[in-house]
N, C-alpha and C positions, 0 to 999 in steps of 0.2 A: 504494500500500500504506500503510495507516494503522498507525503504530507502536502497539504495545500498551502501551508504557511500562514493561514488565517489565525489571528488571535482575537479574543473577544472579552467582553466584560458586561455583566448585567448592571444596569443603572436604574434609577427611579422611573418605573413605568416605561422601560425601553431597553435597548441593547446597543452596545458599542462594538463595532468590528474594526479590526486593523489589519492591513495587508501591506507589508513593507513600509513605505513612507506615507501611505494614505490611510485615513481613518474616517469613519462615519458613525454618527449616533442617531438612531431612529427612536422616536418617543411617541407614544400614543397620548395625544393631548386630551384634556377633559371633554372636548366636543366630539371625540372619536376619530379625528383626523390624525394621520401619521406624519409627523414632522421629521425631516431628515436633514441633518447638518453635516457637511463634509469639510474636510480640511487636510492639511499635510503637516507632517512632523518629521524632522530630520534627526537621526541619531548621532550622538557624539562619536560613535565608533567609526562613522564615515570620515570624520575629520582626523581622528587619531587611530590609526590602524593597530597600534599596540594594544588598544583596549579590546580588540576583537579576538584575542587568544582565548582558548578554552579556560573555563573557571572565571576569568576576569570578565568576559562578556556576559556571563550569567549575572554578576553583581550589577553591571551597568544596565542590562535589560530589566532587571528587577526594579531598580530605582526609577528608570524612565517609565515603566509600566505604572508604578505608583503615582507618578506625577500626572501622567495622562489620565489615569483612572479618577483621580481627584478632580481634575478639570472637567471630565465628562459627567461626574456626579453633580457638580455645581451647575453645569449647563442643563442637565435634565431637570434639576429641581427648580430652575427658573420658570418652567412652564406651569408650575403649580403654586407659585407665590402670589397670593391674592393682594397682599399689601407689601410694598417694597420696604425692606427693613433699612433703618438708618445705620450707617457704619459707626462702629465703636471708636473709642479714643485711640486705641492701638492701631486700628485700621486707618484712621485719619492721619495719624503720625507717620505711618509707613507711606501713605500716598504723598504726603508733603515731603518726606525725605527722599524717596526714590522716584517720584514722578510717574513716567510711563511704565517703568519696570516694577511698579508697586504690585501688580497682579502676580507676576512671576515670583517676587519675593514672598508674598503671602502664600502662594502655592508651595514654594520650596520649604517655607517654615512649617507648613501643615504636614508635609511629607516627613520632614525631619522629626517632628514631634511624634508622628505615628510610629516611625521606626524605633525611636527611643522608648516609647511606651511598650512596643512589642518586645523589645529586648528585655526591658525591666520585668514584664509580666511573665514571659515564657522562658527566659534564660536565667535571670538573676533571682527571681522569687523562689523557684524550686531549690536553687543552691542555698539560699538563705535559710529555708526551712530545714533542709537536710543538715546544714552545718551545726545545728544545735545537738545533733546526735554525736556522742563521743565515739571515737574510733576504737576504743577499748571494747565497746559493745558490738560494733559492726565494722567490718573492714572497709578500706577505701573503695574497693571494687563494688561491693554491695551498696555502699552509699551512692556511688555514681549511677548504678542501675536503678536504685530507688529514686534518685533525682530525675532520671530520664522518664520513669513511669509517672512521676508527679507532674512533670512538664507536659506529657501527653494527656494526662487527665485534665489539666487546666485548659489545654487547647480544645479538647472535645467538649468540656463543660461550657466553654465560651460559645461554641457553635450551637449547642443545644439551647442555650439561653436566648441568643439573639434570634433563633428560628421561631421562638414563641411570639415575637413581635409581628403584628399584622403586616406592616410595610415590608419587613424583611422577608416574610413568607412570599410576598408577591415578587420581590427581587429574586428569590430563589427559583420561582417559576420562570421568570425571564432568563435566569441562568440556565435552566433546563432547555429553553427554546434556543438559546445560543449554541449549546452543545449539539442538540439534535440537528440543527441546520448545518453545522460544519460536518458532522458525521454523514449527513445525507450527500453532500457534495463529494466527500472523500471516498464514499462507497460507489460513486459513479452514477448518481441519480440527480435529476433536475430538482432544484429546491422549490418544490411545490408544497402546499399544505398537506396533501395526501401522502407524499413521499416523506416529508419531515416527520409527520406523526408516527410513522413506522420505525424510525431510527431510535437508537439508544440515547439517553440523556447523560451518559458517562463518556468521558474522553480522557485519554492518557496525558494530554498536555494541560490539564486543568490546573489552575492556581491552588486549588484545594490539595491536590496531590503534591504539588511543590512544597506547601507548608508542612504537610505530614512528613515528607522525606527530610525536611530540615530537622524535625524533631527526632527522627530515627537515626539519621547520620550523626547528629550531635552526640548521641549516646556512645557511638563507636569512637569518635574523636576524643571525647573526654576520658574514656577508658585508657586510650593509648597515651595521651599527654597527662602525665601525673604530676601534680603540683601539691606540695605539702602545706605551704602557707595559704591561709584562707583568703587573704586579700589578693594574692596572685591568681587564685582560682577565678575571682571575679574579673580580673583583667583578661585572663585567657578566654573566658566565656565571651567577652565583648570582642576581642581581636579575632576570634575564630568564626564569628558569625558570617563575615563576607566569604570566607573559604567554604563553609558549609553550604551557604546559599548558592555559590557558584557550582559546587558539585551536584547539588540537588537540581539545579537548572539543566546541567549537562545530562543528567539521568533522564529527566522527563522529556528532554528534547530528543534524545536517542530513542526512548520508548515510544514516542509519538509517531516515529517513522519505521518502526520495526514490528514484525509479526512473529518473531521467534518465540518459542514456548517458554524460554527462560525469562524473557522480558515480560511476557504476558503474566507469568506467575508473580514476578516482582512488582508488577503494576497493580496487582489485585488490592492491596491495602488502600491505595489512593482511590481506586474505583469504588470500593465499599464506602469510603468516607463521603464520596460524592452523593451517596444516598441521602445524606443529611443536608448538603448544601444545594441540592437541585430538587425541583418538584416538576411534576408533569404540567406543561403549559396548555392553555386553551388555544383555539385556532387564531384568535385575535393576536395573541402574543407571538405565535409562529409567524404571522404576517409581518409583524414588526421586525423580527429577526431576519426574515427573508429580505425585506426592504433595506435593512442595514448592510447585509452582505452583498447584495446586488450593486450597492453604491460604490463599493471599493474593490470588487473582485469579478473578473470576467470568467464566470464558471462555464460558459459555453466552450471557450478555448481549452480550459482545463480538462473538461470531460472528453473533448475530441482528441487531445494529445495523449491522454492517459488511458482512456477506455474505448476509443473508437477501434483501435487495432484488435483488442480482445473481442469486441463484438463481431468484427469482420471474420476473425478466425473461427469463432463459434458458428457463424452463419455459413462459412465455407465448409466446415466439417459436417454440418448438418446437411447441406446440399450434396456433398460428396457421398454421405451415407445413403441418401435417397436414390441417387443415380448410379452409384458404384456397383450395386447388386445386379443391375440389368445386363444381360448378355449382349455383346456386340453383334450386329447383323452379319459382319463378315467372319468373325471368329466364333465358332460354335464348338463346345466341348464334345468329346466322343460320346458321352452318355446322352447328351441332348440330341446328337446326330442319330443315335440308335432309336430314339423315341418314335412312336408312330405318328406320322404327320397327320394333320387335320384334313377333313374332307375338302376337296377342291383345291388343295395346295399342290404346286408342282414340285416334283422331286428334283433335287439339285443335279445338274449335269456333270458336276465334278466327280472325280474318282471317289468311290466309297469303299470302305473296308468290308470284310466278309460279314461281320456282325451287322453292319448297316444294311447290306444287301439281303440278309436273311429276314429282316423285318417285313412283315406282310403289309404292303401299302393299302390304303383305304380305297374304297370304290371311287372311280372317276379319276384316279391319279395315273399319270403316265410313268412307265418304267424307265430306268436310266438307259441311255443309248450305248453305254460302254459294254464290252463283253463281260458277261457274268461267269462265275465259276460253275462247275458241275453241280455243286450243292445249291447254288443259287437257281440253276435251271430246274432242279428237282422240286422246288417249292411250288405248291399249287397256287396259281394266280387267282386273284379275286375276280368276282363276276365282272364281265365287260372287258377284261384284259386278255391280251393274246398270249398263247403259250410260247415259251422259248423253244429254240430250235432243237436243242439236245434234250431228249426225254428218254426215260427207261421204258421197258416193255410193259411194266405194270401200269404206268401212267397212260401208255397207249391203249391198253385194254380198257382201263376205266373210261377213257375218253370215247372209245368206240361204243361202249355200252350206253353211256349217257347221251350220246349223239349231240353233245353241246360243243360246238366249235365256232370260233370267231369268224366273221366274214373274211374271205380271202383278200379283198382289197384293203380292209382295215389293217390286217396283219402285215401285209406287204408295205403299207405306208408307214407303219410304226417301227418295224424291225428290219425292214429290207430283206425279208426272207422269201424264198420262192417255194411254192407248193404246186402239186399237180392240180389241174383245173377241176378234177373230180376226186373227192376223197371218199373211198368206199370202206365200209366197215368189214372187217374180216368175218367170214361166215362162221357161225358157231360149229358147223360140221368139221371145220379144219382143226378144231381144238381136240387134242388127244386126251383120253382119260388120264388122270394123274396116276402114273404108275412108275415103275422102277426105271424105265428107259429114258423118259423125259418128263419134266414136271410142267412145262409151260406150253410152248408152241410146237406145232408140227411143221413140216417143210412147207406145206401150202400156206400156213399162217405166217411163216417167215417171209414167203414171197409177197403175200399181201401187205405185210409190214414194210417191206422194201419199197413196194409201189406207193404206199401212202406216205412214208416218212423219209424215203431216200436211203442212201448208203450209210448215213450216220447212225440211224436207228438200228440197222442191221449189224453195224460194228459193235454197238453197245450190246445187242442181243448176243453176238458171238462171245463177247467178254462175260456176259452173264451165264452162258452155257458152260464155259470153262469153270466158273465159280461153282456152278451146280454140280458138275462132275466131281469136283473136290469134296463138296459137301456130301454127295451120295456115297463116295468111297468111305468117308468117315462114318456115315450112318450104317454101312453094310455090316459093321462089327456088331451092331445092336439090333437092327431091324431087318425084316424080310418083307418085301413089298409084293402083295398078291392082289392085283387089281385095285379095288377100293378098300381092301382089308389090310391091316398092318398088324403083324404078330411080332412080339418081342421074344428074342431068343434067350433062354436061360440054360447055360451050361450045355449047349448042344440040343436042348429040347424046347419045343414050342409050348408056350403057355398062354393063357388068356390074359 
């Protein structure tokens, strides 16, 4: 999954989205209209490249995000101020002292105070509580672990308490709309209300996960860096905050663009905690988040560059699977060539193998024009087809009895065979009784067969006679032929 690079933050009745140097805040005004304010912000990292190295860039981005977030909160709140408040004495003094830069000074001072309070509450307060425990009762390592658990408990308690406020609950709902919209785009879907509603409200790059990992990584750091003096411990806690924040930033930055199983498991605690800081938004909130992201991000180009190729590959594979199974008209497998052709189809004029030739063609089909083998000629043709030239005596007899023969002109036009003008059936009187001397035809029947079928049939008949003689010689050992009766010999004596 390629990260879109979009960052965001929930504000009062709205969502702020940031993409590189562009940002936009969309707010639902009391009259129901969505107001969108766009602007540009440059990072100090662009002017000082040394600040872009890992860990250091995390600290810089964290501070810049706090400044921009405070500015967007103030901007969103301005839509709901019924009566404009009068500036206090401190604010008037700052405006008089710094002039046009007064707003930047006020914003910077607010961020600085927020960081100091966060360090004091989440870093120094747990250490101060644990420091009252004597090390004779509990070791340094256990005291450090207890400090980390106390720090985590304070952080979770703070989130639970603020989530009870009505305004904060709505902010958490807009927070969920922000996550769902970014997830929708990074999963390759257009940011519509229907698509956004189906997406998760948890995201690996969330600021909630960042704060949680600050708490967890601090425990490891303070276990490794051991300081005996209590006042040095306070200094170490303050000095290591930027390092811990930088490492936490690098972790969630890498986790946001990785789908490895290890990173997914390590990201689980932050995703679970987002169950407290996000809520399911309604459709109106989703519309605000979509309006904010469309003001700073060209999601059409992003989807085309990252997901169009995958869609084309899937479509191509699906089309190939549909058409790949059909056989080519020119190349037919042997099994398909052996199949019985449908009625009315012409048999191919190309060479066919023996198995193909043995298949009985359907009625109305024309036989191949190539010379067929003897086995092919012995196959009984379907009705309406002409008999091949080479036939054995049994087929000749069957055809004489049935008196079913194709017209002479049709046979000649299809197979280019020549036959006598008149085809006579052999008289039954020429047939000898089946006896020991000959089983099939008499001399007169042989002459009739020659007249009807030519020398080829006679040749086949002569070959059949030789085979009959061999068979009769083999049968002489077991049988004695006496006219129509056959008696088996048993040790020289005839028996029934």
